[in-house]
Each structure stands twice: as structure tokens, then as C-alpha cells.
N, CA, C, O and the ligand as a Tripos MOL2 file, in Angstrom:
@<TRIPOS>MOLECULE
protein
  285   283    72     0     0
PROTEIN
NO_CHARGES

@<TRIPOS>ATOM
      1 N           0.9550   -1.2200    0.0590 N.3       1 MET1
      2 CA          0.0280   -0.0840   -0.0800 C.3       1 MET1
      3 C           0.9090    1.2480   -0.0810 C.2       1 MET1
      4 O           1.8340    1.4490    0.7060 O.2       1 MET1
      5 N           0.5270    2.0480   -0.9880 N.am      2 ALA2
      6 CA          1.4200    3.4490   -1.1790 C.3       2 ALA2
      7 C           1.2450    4.3880    0.2200 C.2       2 ALA2
      8 O           0.1390    4.6890    0.6690 O.2       2 ALA2
      9 N           2.3160    4.7310    0.7280 N.am      3 GLU3
     10 CA          2.2620    5.5630    1.7160 C.3       3 GLU3
     11 C           2.0070    7.0840    1.2030 C.2       3 GLU3
     12 O           2.6430    7.6270    0.2990 O.2       3 GLU3
     13 N           1.0280    7.6220    1.9040 N.am      4 ILE4
     14 CA          0.6690    9.2400    1.6400 C.3       4 ILE4
     15 C           1.1220    9.8560    2.5810 C.2       4 ILE4
     16 O           0.8380    9.6250    3.7570 O.2       4 ILE4
     17 N           2.0200   10.8710    2.1130 N.am      5 LYS5
     18 CA          2.5920   11.9510    2.8980 C.3       5 LYS5
     19 C           1.8710   13.0350    2.8750 C.2       5 LYS5
     20 O           1.8830   13.5990    1.7800 O.2       5 LYS5
     21 N           1.0860   13.6560    3.8980 N.am      6 LEU6
     22 CA          0.4610   14.5990    3.9590 C.3       6 LEU6
     23 C           1.2700   15.9650    4.2540 C.2       6 LEU6
     24 O           1.9710   15.9170    5.2650 O.2       6 LEU6
     25 N           1.2800   17.0490    3.6030 N.am      7 ARG7
     26 CA          1.7010   18.1100    3.8470 C.3       7 ARG7
     27 C           0.9690   19.3640    4.6400 C.2       7 ARG7
     28 O          -0.0710   19.8190    4.1650 O.2       7 ARG7
     29 N           1.4330   19.8230    5.6500 N.am      8 LYS8
     30 CA          0.6690   20.6370    6.4020 C.3       8 LYS8
     31 C           0.7950   21.8890    5.7870 C.2       8 LYS8
     32 O           1.8970   22.4240    5.6660 O.2       8 LYS8
     33 N          -0.5930   22.5710    5.2550 N.am      9 VAL9
     34 CA         -0.6980   23.7710    4.8960 C.3       9 VAL9
     35 C          -0.8170   24.9820    5.7470 C.2       9 VAL9
     36 O          -1.7470   25.0770    6.5480 O.2       9 VAL9
     37 N           0.0000   25.8300    5.6270 N.am     10 MET10
     38 CA         -0.0800   27.0770    6.6040 C.3      10 MET10
     39 C          -0.8460   28.0940    5.7080 C.2      10 MET10
     40 O          -0.5780   28.2100    4.5130 O.2      10 MET10
     41 N          -1.7930   28.8130    6.3200 N.am     11 ARG11
     42 CA         -2.2850   29.8470    5.7310 C.3      11 ARG11
     43 C          -1.6290   31.5240    6.2160 C.2      11 ARG11
     44 O          -1.2950   31.7390    7.3810 O.2      11 ARG11
     45 N          -1.5570   32.2750    5.4510 N.am     12 CYS12
     46 CA         -0.9980   33.5650    5.9330 C.3      12 CYS12
     47 C          -2.0980   34.3500    6.8020 C.2      12 CYS12
     48 O          -3.2080   34.6360    6.3530 O.2      12 CYS12
     49 N          -1.7070   34.6310    7.9670 N.am     13 PRO13
     50 CA         -2.5600   35.2630    9.1030 C.3      13 PRO13
     51 C          -2.7970   36.4730    8.7680 C.2      13 PRO13
     52 O          -3.9110   36.9360    9.0130 O.2      13 PRO13
     53 N          -1.8120   37.2600    8.1370 N.am     14 VAL14
     54 CA         -2.0970   38.5990    7.7370 C.3      14 VAL14
     55 C          -3.1440   38.8330    6.4560 C.2      14 VAL14
     56 O          -3.9750   39.7390    6.3970 O.2      14 VAL14
     57 N          -2.9600   38.0180    5.6540 N.am     15 CYS15
     58 CA         -3.8330   37.9310    4.4230 C.3      15 CYS15
     59 C          -5.3220   37.3430    4.8610 C.2      15 CYS15
     60 O          -6.3780   37.7360    4.3650 O.2      15 CYS15
     61 N          -5.2210   36.4880    5.7210 N.am     16 PHE16
     62 CA         -6.4170   35.9920    6.3450 C.3      16 PHE16
     63 C          -7.2740   36.8040    7.2030 C.2      16 PHE16
     64 O          -8.4960   36.6760    7.2700 O.2      16 PHE16
     65 N          -6.5130   37.7170    7.9100 N.am     17 ALA17
     66 CA         -7.4590   38.8450    8.7730 C.3      17 ALA17
     67 C          -8.1020   39.5560    7.5250 C.2      17 ALA17
     68 O          -9.2670   39.9090    7.7050 O.2      17 ALA17
     69 N          -7.5230   39.8450    6.2200 N.am     18 ARG18
     70 CA         -8.2550   40.5700    5.2540 C.3      18 ARG18
     71 C          -9.1600   40.1160    4.3720 C.2      18 ARG18
     72 O          -9.5600   40.7480    3.3940 O.2      18 ARG18
     73 N          -9.5960   38.6980    4.7920 N.am     19 GLU19
     74 CA        -10.5650   37.9570    3.8230 C.3      19 GLU19
     75 C          -9.8490   37.2320    2.9190 C.2      19 GLU19
     76 O         -10.5640   36.4980    2.2370 O.2      19 GLU19
     77 N          -8.4660   37.1720    2.6330 N.am     20 ASN20
     78 CA         -7.8370   36.4100    1.6980 C.3      20 ASN20
     79 C          -7.2040   35.2450    2.1180 C.2      20 ASN20
     80 O          -6.6240   35.1280    3.1970 O.2      20 ASN20
     81 N          -7.3250   34.2960    1.1800 N.am     21 ASP21
     82 CA         -6.8070   32.9710    1.6710 C.3      21 ASP21
     83 C          -5.5420   32.4710    0.7230 C.2      21 ASP21
     84 O          -5.6910   31.8910   -0.3530 O.2      21 ASP21
     85 N          -4.3680   32.7810    1.2810 N.am     22 VAL22
     86 CA         -3.1420   32.4940    0.6850 C.3      22 VAL22
     87 C          -2.3810   31.5570    1.5980 C.2      22 VAL22
     88 O          -2.2470   31.7530    2.8060 O.2      22 VAL22
     89 N          -1.8850   30.5110    0.9230 N.am     23 THR23
     90 CA         -1.0060   29.5860    1.6420 C.3      23 THR23
     91 C           0.4550   29.9680    1.5440 C.2      23 THR23
     92 O           0.9420   30.4790    0.5350 O.2      23 THR23
     93 N           1.1300   29.6900    2.6560 N.am     24 LEU24
     94 CA          2.5610   30.1130    2.8550 C.3      24 LEU24
     95 C           3.3730   29.0760    2.0860 C.2      24 LEU24
     96 O           3.0380   27.9230    1.8160 O.2      24 LEU24
     97 N           4.2800   29.5850    1.8460 N.am     25 LEU25
     98 CA          5.5420   28.6420    1.1390 C.3      25 LEU25
     99 C           6.6350   28.6820    2.2490 C.2      25 LEU25
    100 O           6.9600   29.7350    2.7970 O.2      25 LEU25
    101 N           7.2000   27.4360    2.5570 N.am     26 LYS26
    102 CA          8.5960   27.1630    3.3400 C.3      26 LYS26
    103 C           9.6010   27.5590    2.7890 C.2      26 LYS26
    104 O           9.7660   27.4070    1.5790 O.2      26 LYS26
    105 N          10.6320   28.2540    3.7110 N.am     27 ASP27
    106 CA         11.6950   28.6490    3.5050 C.3      27 ASP27
    107 C          12.7230   28.1840    4.7600 C.2      27 ASP27
    108 O          12.9790   29.0220    5.6240 O.2      27 ASP27
    109 N          13.3070   26.8320    4.8460 N.am     28 GLY28
    110 CA         13.8880   26.5730    6.1380 C.3      28 GLY28
    111 C          13.0180   26.4820    7.1370 C.2      28 GLY28
    112 O          12.0130   25.8100    6.9040 O.2      28 GLY28
    113 N          13.1260   26.9780    8.2000 N.am     29 ASP29
    114 CA         12.3800   27.1180    9.4130 C.3      29 ASP29
    115 C          11.2040   28.1530    9.2980 C.2      29 ASP29
    116 O          10.2450   28.0960   10.0670 O.2      29 ASP29
    117 N          11.2880   28.8990    8.5220 N.am     30 GLU30
    118 CA         10.4720   30.0360    8.4160 C.3      30 GLU30
    119 C           9.4530   29.6540    6.9990 C.2      30 GLU30
    120 O           9.7450   28.9570    6.0270 O.2      30 GLU30
    121 N           8.1990   30.3760    7.2960 N.am     31 TYR31
    122 CA          7.2310   30.5810    6.2080 C.3      31 TYR31
    123 C           7.3120   31.7830    5.6700 C.2      31 TYR31
    124 O           7.9400   32.5850    6.3600 O.2      31 TYR31
    125 N           6.8600   32.2100    4.6010 N.am     32 TYR32
    126 CA          6.4690   33.4010    4.0700 C.3      32 TYR32
    127 C           5.4410   33.4380    3.0300 C.2      32 TYR32
    128 O           5.2310   32.4440    2.3350 O.2      32 TYR32
    129 N           4.8360   34.4460    2.8930 N.am     33 CYS33
    130 CA          3.8570   34.8160    2.1050 C.3      33 CYS33
    131 C           4.2890   35.3760    0.7860 C.2      33 CYS33
    132 O           5.2350   36.1630    0.7450 O.2      33 CYS33
    133 N           3.5370   34.9500   -0.4770 N.am     34 ILE34
    134 CA          3.9570   35.5490   -1.7640 C.3      34 ILE34
    135 C           3.1570   36.6450   -2.0580 C.2      34 ILE34
    136 O           3.5210   37.1960   -3.0970 O.2      34 ILE34
    137 N           2.0630   37.2340   -1.4440 N.am     35 ARG35
    138 CA          1.3330   38.1350   -1.5500 C.3      35 ARG35
    139 C           1.7540   39.4010   -0.7160 C.2      35 ARG35
    140 O           2.0230   40.4380   -1.3220 O.2      35 ARG35
    141 N           1.8130   39.3510    0.5230 N.am     36 CYS36
    142 CA          2.0950   40.3370    1.3930 C.3      36 CYS36
    143 C           3.4030   40.6940    2.0590 C.2      36 CYS36
    144 O           3.6570   41.6740    2.7600 O.2      36 CYS36
    145 N           4.2790   39.5590    1.6440 N.am     37 SER37
    146 CA          5.6000   39.4700    2.3150 C.3      37 SER37
    147 C           5.7920   39.3330    3.3310 C.2      37 SER37
    148 O           6.8890   39.7530    3.6990 O.2      37 SER37
    149 N           4.8040   38.6190    4.5080 N.am     38 TYR38
    150 CA          4.8580   38.4390    5.7320 C.3      38 TYR38
    151 C           5.8910   37.1090    5.4720 C.2      38 TYR38
    152 O           6.0210   36.4200    4.4600 O.2      38 TYR38
    153 N           6.6010   37.0230    6.8500 N.am     39 HIS39
    154 CA          7.4270   35.7580    7.1160 C.3      39 HIS39
    155 C           7.4460   35.7000    8.5970 C.2      39 HIS39
    156 O           7.3570   36.6950    9.3160 O.2      39 HIS39
    157 N           7.5740   34.4260    9.0300 N.am     40 GLY40
    158 CA          7.6950   34.0380   10.5260 C.3      40 GLY40
    159 C           7.4130   32.5550   10.5640 C.2      40 GLY40
    160 O           6.8830   31.8560    9.7010 O.2      40 GLY40
    161 N           7.9850   32.1580   12.0080 N.am     41 THR41
    162 CA          8.1660   30.8170   12.1030 C.3      41 THR41
    163 C           6.6250   30.1350   12.3970 C.2      41 THR41
    164 O           5.6220   30.8500   12.3970 O.2      41 THR41
    165 N           6.5750   28.9470   12.6000 N.am     42 ALA42
    166 CA          5.2250   28.2810   13.0470 C.3      42 ALA42
    167 C           4.7900   28.7760   14.3150 C.2      42 ALA42
    168 O           3.5690   28.8840   14.4250 O.2      42 ALA42
    169 N           5.4320   29.0800   15.2260 N.am     43 ASP43
    170 CA          5.1770   29.2420   16.5530 C.3      43 ASP43
    171 C           4.5580   30.5450   16.5080 C.2      43 ASP43
    172 O           3.6510   30.7420   17.3160 O.2      43 ASP43
    173 N           4.9140   31.5800   15.6210 N.am     44 HIS44
    174 CA          4.5170   33.0190   15.6460 C.3      44 HIS44
    175 C           3.1920   32.9670   14.8260 C.2      44 HIS44
    176 O           2.2820   33.7570   15.0760 O.2      44 HIS44
    177 N           3.0820   31.9230   13.7350 N.am     45 ILE45
    178 CA          1.8710   32.1640   13.0340 C.3      45 ILE45
    179 C           0.7870   31.3980   13.9310 C.2      45 ILE45
    180 O          -0.3730   31.8080   13.8820 O.2      45 ILE45
    181 N           1.0880   30.3590   14.7090 N.am     46 ALA46
    182 CA         -0.1010   29.7320   15.5540 C.3      46 ALA46
    183 C          -0.3890   30.9020   16.6810 C.2      46 ALA46
    184 O          -1.5320   30.9770   17.1310 O.2      46 ALA46
    185 N           0.4590   31.6670   17.0700 N.am     47 GLY47
    186 CA          0.0590   32.9590   18.1560 C.3      47 GLY47
    187 C          -0.9570   33.8890   17.2330 C.2      47 GLY47
    188 O          -1.9030   34.4480   17.7880 O.2      47 GLY47
    189 N          -0.7560   34.0250   15.9390 N.am     48 MET48
    190 CA         -1.5010   34.9780   15.2890 C.3      48 MET48
    191 C          -2.6830   34.3200   14.7890 C.2      48 MET48
    192 O          -3.6070   35.0500   14.4300 O.2      48 MET48
    193 N          -2.8280   32.9760   14.6960 N.am     49 TYR49
    194 CA         -4.0130   32.1020   14.5530 C.3      49 TYR49
    195 C          -5.0240   32.3660   15.6170 C.2      49 TYR49
    196 O          -6.2280   32.5290   15.4210 O.2      49 TYR49
    197 N          -4.3840   32.3900   16.8070 N.am     50 MET50
    198 CA         -5.0920   32.3490   18.1620 C.3      50 MET50
    199 C          -5.9540   33.8230   18.3080 C.2      50 MET50
    200 O          -7.0540   34.0160   18.8270 O.2      50 MET50
    201 N          -5.0660   34.7360   17.6790 N.am     51 ASP51
    202 CA         -5.7640   36.3320   17.7370 C.3      51 ASP51
    203 C          -6.7590   36.4300   16.7600 C.2      51 ASP51
    204 O          -7.6470   37.2770   16.8630 O.2      51 ASP51
    205 N          -6.6840   35.4070   15.5340 N.am     52 LEU52
    206 CA         -7.7780   35.4610   14.6860 C.3      52 LEU52
    207 C          -9.0510   34.7660   15.1680 C.2      52 LEU52
    208 O         -10.2000   35.0810   14.8580 O.2      52 LEU52
    209 N          -8.6970   33.8500   15.9140 N.am     53 ARG53
    210 CA         -9.8720   33.0420   16.4080 C.3      53 ARG53
    211 C         -10.9430   33.9670   17.3090 C.2      53 ARG53
    212 O         -12.1490   33.8010   17.1210 O.2      53 ARG53
    213 N         -10.5070   34.8680   18.2150 N.am     54 LYS54
    214 CA        -11.1290   35.7140   18.8640 C.3      54 LYS54
    215 C         -12.2400   36.5190   18.0840 C.2      54 LYS54
    216 O         -13.3270   36.8800   18.5340 O.2      54 LYS54
    217 N         -11.7340   36.7220   16.8200 N.am     55 LYS55
    218 CA        -12.8360   37.3690   15.9830 C.3      55 LYS55
    219 C         -14.0850   36.5550   15.5870 C.2      55 LYS55
    220 O         -15.1610   37.0550   15.2620 O.2      55 LYS55
    221 N         -13.8300   35.3480   15.6480 N.am     56 TYR56
    222 CA        -14.8030   34.1930   15.2660 C.3      56 TYR56
    223 C         -15.3840   33.5400   16.2420 C.2      56 TYR56
    224 O         -16.0780   32.5450   16.0330 O.2      56 TYR56
    225 N         -15.1310   34.0980   17.5700 N.am     57 ARG57
    226 CA        -15.5560   32.9230   18.7340 C.3      57 ARG57
    227 C         -16.9840   32.9470   19.0050 C.2      57 ARG57
    228 O         -17.3920   32.2610   19.9420 O.2      57 ARG57
    229 N         -17.9040   33.7250   18.2360 N.am     58 TRP58
    230 CA        -19.5800   33.5760   18.4890 C.3      58 TRP58
    231 C         -19.8650   33.0680   17.2310 C.2      58 TRP58
    232 O         -21.0730   33.1980   17.0330 O.2      58 TRP58
    233 N         -19.2830   32.5300   16.2550 N.am     59 ILE59
    234 CA        -19.7140   32.2780   15.0610 C.3      59 ILE59
    235 C         -20.4610   30.8460   15.0620 C.2      59 ILE59
    236 O         -21.0820   30.4940   14.0590 O.2      59 ILE59
    237 N         -20.3890   30.0370   16.1940 N.am     60 GLN60
    238 CA        -21.1450   28.6070   16.1850 C.3      60 GLN60
    239 C         -22.3910   29.1140   17.2160 C.2      60 GLN60
    240 O         -23.1170   28.2150   17.6400 O.2      60 GLN60
    241 N         -22.6520   30.3700   17.6030 N.am     61 HIS61
    242 CA        -23.5990   30.5820   18.6180 C.3      61 HIS61
    243 C         -24.7410   31.6680   17.9250 C.2      61 HIS61
    244 O         -24.4640   32.7580   17.4260 O.2      61 HIS61
    245 N         -25.9830   31.1040   18.0320 N.am     62 ARG62
    246 CA        -27.1700   32.1850   17.4530 C.3      62 ARG62
    247 C         -27.2820   33.1940   18.6850 C.2      62 ARG62
    248 O         -27.3710   32.8050   19.8500 O.2      62 ARG62
    249 N         -27.2670   34.5980   18.2800 N.am     63 VAL63
    250 CA        -27.3370   35.3940   19.4640 C.3      63 VAL63
    251 C         -29.0300   35.8720   19.1260 C.2      63 VAL63
    252 O         -29.5300   36.1520   18.0360 O.2      63 VAL63
    253 N         -29.5460   35.8460   20.2340 N.am     64 THR64
    254 CA        -30.8450   36.2240   20.0230 C.3      64 THR64
    255 C         -31.0490   37.6140   20.3940 C.2      64 THR64
    256 O         -30.1220   38.3320   20.7670 O.2      64 THR64
    257 N         -32.4240   38.0530   20.2830 N.am     65 LEU65
    258 CA        -32.4910   39.3640   20.6710 C.3      65 LEU65
    259 C         -32.3850   39.9040   22.2080 C.2      65 LEU65
    260 O         -31.9760   40.9920   22.6150 O.2      65 LEU65
    261 N         -32.8360   38.9040   22.8470 N.am     66 GLU66
    262 CA        -32.6880   39.2260   24.3740 C.3      66 GLU66
    263 C         -31.3100   39.2560   24.7190 C.2      66 GLU66
    264 O         -31.0120   40.0190   25.6380 O.2      66 GLU66
    265 N         -30.4450   38.6220   24.2110 N.am     67 GLU67
    266 CA        -28.9320   38.3570   24.5140 C.3      67 GLU67
    267 C         -28.4410   39.7320   23.8360 C.2      67 GLU67
    268 O         -27.5320   40.2760   24.4630 O.2      67 GLU67
    269 N         -28.8120   40.2980   22.8380 N.am     68 LEU68
    270 CA        -28.2960   41.6750   22.2530 C.3      68 LEU68
    271 C         -28.7420   42.6010   22.9890 C.2      68 LEU68
    272 O         -28.0200   43.5940   23.0820 O.2      68 LEU68
    273 N         -29.9820   42.5950   23.7050 N.am     69 ARG69
    274 CA        -30.2500   43.9650   24.5860 C.3      69 ARG69
    275 C         -29.4570   43.7250   25.8410 C.2      69 ARG69
    276 O         -29.2740   44.6880   26.5860 O.2      69 ARG69
    277 N         -29.0000   42.6290   26.1370 N.am     70 ILE70
    278 CA        -27.9300   42.3860   27.4450 C.3      70 ILE70
    279 C         -26.6370   43.1580   27.0520 C.2      70 ILE70
    280 O         -26.0840   44.0020   27.7570 O.2      70 ILE70
    281 N         -26.2440   42.7440   25.8280 N.am     71 LEU71
    282 CA        -24.8150   43.1420   25.2080 C.3      71 LEU71
    283 C         -24.9570   44.6980   25.2330 C.2      71 LEU71
    284 O         -24.0380   45.4080   24.8240 O.2      71 LEU71
    285 ZN          0.0890   37.4380    3.3630 Zn       72 ZN72
@<TRIPOS>BOND
     1     1     2 1
     2     2     3 1
     3     3     4 2
     4     3     5 am
     5     5     6 1
     6     6     7 1
     7     7     8 2
     8     7     9 am
     9     9    10 1
    10    10    11 1
    11    11    12 2
    12    11    13 am
    13    13    14 1
    14    14    15 1
    15    15    16 2
    16    15    17 am
    17    17    18 1
    18    18    19 1
    19    19    20 2
    20    19    21 am
    21    21    22 1
    22    22    23 1
    23    23    24 2
    24    23    25 am
    25    25    26 1
    26    26    27 1
    27    27    28 2
    28    27    29 am
    29    29    30 1
    30    30    31 1
    31    31    32 2
    32    31    33 am
    33    33    34 1
    34    34    35 1
    35    35    36 2
    36    35    37 am
    37    37    38 1
    38    38    39 1
    39    39    40 2
    40    39    41 am
    41    41    42 1
    42    42    43 1
    43    43    44 2
    44    43    45 am
    45    45    46 1
    46    46    47 1
    47    47    48 2
    48    47    49 am
    49    49    50 1
    50    50    51 1
    51    51    52 2
    52    51    53 am
    53    53    54 1
    54    54    55 1
    55    55    56 2
    56    55    57 am
    57    57    58 1
    58    58    59 1
    59    59    60 2
    60    59    61 am
    61    61    62 1
    62    62    63 1
    63    63    64 2
    64    63    65 am
    65    65    66 1
    66    66    67 1
    67    67    68 2
    68    67    69 am
    69    69    70 1
    70    70    71 1
    71    71    72 2
    72    71    73 am
    73    73    74 1
    74    74    75 1
    75    75    76 2
    76    75    77 am
    77    77    78 1
    78    78    79 1
    79    79    80 2
    80    79    81 am
    81    81    82 1
    82    82    83 1
    83    83    84 2
    84    83    85 am
    85    85    86 1
    86    86    87 1
    87    87    88 2
    88    87    89 am
    89    89    90 1
    90    90    91 1
    91    91    92 2
    92    91    93 am
    93    93    94 1
    94    94    95 1
    95    95    96 2
    96    95    97 am
    97    97    98 1
    98    98    99 1
    99    99   100 2
   100    99   101 am
   101   101   102 1
   102   102   103 1
   103   103   104 2
   104   103   105 am
   105   105   106 1
   106   106   107 1
   107   107   108 2
   108   107   109 am
   109   109   110 1
   110   110   111 1
   111   111   112 2
   112   111   113 am
   113   113   114 1
   114   114   115 1
   115   115   116 2
   116   115   117 am
   117   117   118 1
   118   118   119 1
   119   119   120 2
   120   119   121 am
   121   121   122 1
   122   122   123 1
   123   123   124 2
   124   123   125 am
   125   125   126 1
   126   126   127 1
   127   127   128 2
   128   127   129 am
   129   129   130 1
   130   130   131 1
   131   131   132 2
   132   131   133 am
   133   133   134 1
   134   134   135 1
   135   135   136 2
   136   135   137 am
   137   137   138 1
   138   138   139 1
   139   139   140 2
   140   139   141 am
   141   141   142 1
   142   142   143 1
   143   143   144 2
   144   143   145 am
   145   145   146 1
   146   146   147 1
   147   147   148 2
   148   147   149 am
   149   149   150 1
   150   150   151 1
   151   151   152 2
   152   151   153 am
   153   153   154 1
   154   154   155 1
   155   155   156 2
   156   155   157 am
   157   157   158 1
   158   158   159 1
   159   159   160 2
   160   159   161 am
   161   161   162 1
   162   162   163 1
   163   163   164 2
   164   163   165 am
   165   165   166 1
   166   166   167 1
   167   167   168 2
   168   167   169 am
   169   169   170 1
   170   170   171 1
   171   171   172 2
   172   171   173 am
   173   173   174 1
   174   174   175 1
   175   175   176 2
   176   175   177 am
   177   177   178 1
   178   178   179 1
   179   179   180 2
   180   179   181 am
   181   181   182 1
   182   182   183 1
   183   183   184 2
   184   183   185 am
   185   185   186 1
   186   186   187 1
   187   187   188 2
   188   187   189 am
   189   189   190 1
   190   190   191 1
   191   191   192 2
   192   191   193 am
   193   193   194 1
   194   194   195 1
   195   195   196 2
   196   195   197 am
   197   197   198 1
   198   198   199 1
   199   199   200 2
   200   199   201 am
   201   201   202 1
   202   202   203 1
   203   203   204 2
   204   203   205 am
   205   205   206 1
   206   206   207 1
   207   207   208 2
   208   207   209 am
   209   209   210 1
   210   210   211 1
   211   211   212 2
   212   211   213 am
   213   213   214 1
   214   214   215 1
   215   215   216 2
   216   215   217 am
   217   217   218 1
   218   218   219 1
   219   219   220 2
   220   219   221 am
   221   221   222 1
   222   222   223 1
   223   223   224 2
   224   223   225 am
   225   225   226 1
   226   226   227 1
   227   227   228 2
   228   227   229 am
   229   229   230 1
   230   230   231 1
   231   231   232 2
   232   231   233 am
   233   233   234 1
   234   234   235 1
   235   235   236 2
   236   235   237 am
   237   237   238 1
   238   238   239 1
   239   239   240 2
   240   239   241 am
   241   241   242 1
   242   242   243 1
   243   243   244 2
   244   243   245 am
   245   245   246 1
   246   246   247 1
   247   247   248 2
   248   247   249 am
   249   249   250 1
   250   250   251 1
   251   251   252 2
   252   251   253 am
   253   253   254 1
   254   254   255 1
   255   255   256 2
   256   255   257 am
   257   257   258 1
   258   258   259 1
   259   259   260 2
   260   259   261 am
   261   261   262 1
   262   262   263 1
   263   263   264 2
   264   263   265 am
   265   265   266 1
   266   266   267 1
   267   267   268 2
   268   267   269 am
   269   269   270 1
   270   270   271 1
   271   271   272 2
   272   271   273 am
   273   273   274 1
   274   274   275 1
   275   275   276 2
   276   275   277 am
   277   277   278 1
   278   278   279 1
   279   279   280 2
   280   279   281 am
   281   281   282 1
   282   282   283 1
   283   283   284 2
@<TRIPOS>SUBSTRUCTURE
     1 MET1         2 RESIDUE 1 A MET
     2 ALA2         6 RESIDUE 1 A ALA
     3 GLU3        10 RESIDUE 1 A GLU
     4 ILE4        14 RESIDUE 1 A ILE
     5 LYS5        18 RESIDUE 1 A LYS
     6 LEU6        22 RESIDUE 1 A LEU
     7 ARG7        26 RESIDUE 1 A ARG
     8 LYS8        30 RESIDUE 1 A LYS
     9 VAL9        34 RESIDUE 1 A VAL
    10 MET10       38 RESIDUE 1 A MET
    11 ARG11       42 RESIDUE 1 A ARG
    12 CYS12       46 RESIDUE 1 A CYS
    13 PRO13       50 RESIDUE 1 A PRO
    14 VAL14       54 RESIDUE 1 A VAL
    15 CYS15       58 RESIDUE 1 A CYS
    16 PHE16       62 RESIDUE 1 A PHE
    17 ALA17       66 RESIDUE 1 A ALA
    18 ARG18       70 RESIDUE 1 A ARG
    19 GLU19       74 RESIDUE 1 A GLU
    20 ASN20       78 RESIDUE 1 A ASN
    21 ASP21       82 RESIDUE 1 A ASP
    22 VAL22       86 RESIDUE 1 A VAL
    23 THR23       90 RESIDUE 1 A THR
    24 LEU24       94 RESIDUE 1 A LEU
    25 LEU25       98 RESIDUE 1 A LEU
    26 LYS26      102 RESIDUE 1 A LYS
    27 ASP27      106 RESIDUE 1 A ASP
    28 GLY28      110 RESIDUE 1 A GLY
    29 ASP29      114 RESIDUE 1 A ASP
    30 GLU30      118 RESIDUE 1 A GLU
    31 TYR31      122 RESIDUE 1 A TYR
    32 TYR32      126 RESIDUE 1 A TYR
    33 CYS33      130 RESIDUE 1 A CYS
    34 ILE34      134 RESIDUE 1 A ILE
    35 ARG35      138 RESIDUE 1 A ARG
    36 CYS36      142 RESIDUE 1 A CYS
    37 SER37      146 RESIDUE 1 A SER
    38 TYR38      150 RESIDUE 1 A TYR
    39 HIS39      154 RESIDUE 1 A HIS
    40 GLY40      158 RESIDUE 1 A GLY
    41 THR41      162 RESIDUE 1 A THR
    42 ALA42      166 RESIDUE 1 A ALA
    43 ASP43      170 RESIDUE 1 A ASP
    44 HIS44      174 RESIDUE 1 A HIS
    45 ILE45      178 RESIDUE 1 A ILE
    46 ALA46      182 RESIDUE 1 A ALA
    47 GLY47      186 RESIDUE 1 A GLY
    48 MET48      190 RESIDUE 1 A MET
    49 TYR49      194 RESIDUE 1 A TYR
    50 MET50      198 RESIDUE 1 A MET
    51 ASP51      202 RESIDUE 1 A ASP
    52 LEU52      206 RESIDUE 1 A LEU
    53 ARG53      210 RESIDUE 1 A ARG
    54 LYS54      214 RESIDUE 1 A LYS
    55 LYS55      218 RESIDUE 1 A LYS
    56 TYR56      222 RESIDUE 1 A TYR
    57 ARG57      226 RESIDUE 1 A ARG
    58 TRP58      230 RESIDUE 1 A TRP
    59 ILE59      234 RESIDUE 1 A ILE
    60 GLN60      238 RESIDUE 1 A GLN
    61 HIS61      242 RESIDUE 1 A HIS
    62 ARG62      246 RESIDUE 1 A ARG
    63 VAL63      250 RESIDUE 1 A VAL
    64 THR64      254 RESIDUE 1 A THR
    65 LEU65      258 RESIDUE 1 A LEU
    66 GLU66      262 RESIDUE 1 A GLU
    67 GLU67      266 RESIDUE 1 A GLU
    68 LEU68      270 RESIDUE 1 A LEU
    69 ARG69      274 RESIDUE 1 A ARG
    70 ILE70      278 RESIDUE 1 A ILE
    71 LEU71      282 RESIDUE 1 A LEU
    72 ZN72       285 GROUP 0 **** ****
């Protein structure tokens, strides 16, 4: 059985924050973006992904009018 090696696809956090979906290319230990010239390590990108998750933290929750009044 052929072994399938999956490549981890990293998306540019700067472009993703601007609603663009651009995959990063790898250069040694760092990743770089061909669109906005962002470059950083995997740990730095993971931290930026955590910041982006704050933006969408209520996406799975339906906000009712009663909850909106409280907000
Ligand atoms: Zn980018």
C-alpha cells in the first residue's frame, strides 16, 4: 500500500485577517507569503491564528434579541 505523506498547509495570518486565503511557502524553518511578504516561524503564526480565533469566537452561537439587549 502506497504511503501518503500529507503536507501541512499554513495560511498567511495577515492575508486571512483581510479575508484573503493565501497559503504560505516554506523557507527553512520560516514560512513566507508571496502576496504580502509576511514571514515568520510556525510558533509565531500559531499565535496569530489564536488572535484570529477571537474574531470568530461567536460564529457557532446564534445570538437572540434578548442576548443582544443585554450586550
Ligand atoms: Zn500574506
